[in-house]
C-alpha positions, 0 to 999 in steps of 0.5 A: 266929588259926586258921591261918598259911599262904601263898597265896590265902585266903578272908576268914572272915565273922567275921575277917580275913586278914593276907597277907605278900608279897614282902620281908615274907613272912618276917614270917609266921614271927612268928605261930603258930596260937592266937596272939591277933592285934589291930590298931590304926590309929595316926596317924603324928604321934601325933594321935588318930584322929578325923574322917574317919579314925575313920569310914573302914571300908576303905582301900588302900595306894598310892604314891608320892605324885605331886601335893600341893596342885596341885604335882608332889612326886614325885622319886626321893629322895622316893619312896625316903623313902616306901620305894620302892626298885625301878627300876620305880618310880624310873626305868623306863617302863611302864604306869601307873595313877594316882588323883587329885582336883581342887580341886572334888572330882572324882575322876581315874582314869588309865591310861597305856600307857608312862610313868615315875612322874615323867611320870605325876606331870606328866600328873596335874598337867596334867589338873587334879589337886590331889592324886594318887597312883601306883597299881599299874602294869604288867600290873595297869593297867586301866580300865573305864568304863560296862562298856567297857574303856578300858585292858585289863590284861595279866593276870588281877587279883584285886582292883580299885578300883570306883566306882559312881555314881548308885545 
């Protein structure tokens, strides 16, 4: 590791950046310049990393889970079990974004202007999601299709999920 600092950083061509934010910011104190840093991906159930996950190159975190096997599984208790504790996820209404898949593999990308996460879960099920996750919401919720905004974000964003078809 060459440097330990906060704020925005460029990812070096031959490396990566570990960014601790919010409640996790204090974890950066565990590191100092010159430390060797490695990472590994381990399945929660202890099974070997194979198949799809062995081929995965990129990933992102999201949650809580909304729909599983075609059933709404979101509940405040389950969201707490997944580590979500803030009212903006558990009970409050706000702009929301969701990502889902239908049984035949079609991708569903959804934004709603104002809903609770429980309401988003129901919406995802109603539009045919077999599996669905909550994404970042609030001012981060935005959706562009064919170069046109469907939903505009409420702030500038530094990252996005992009799907390009037919290249």
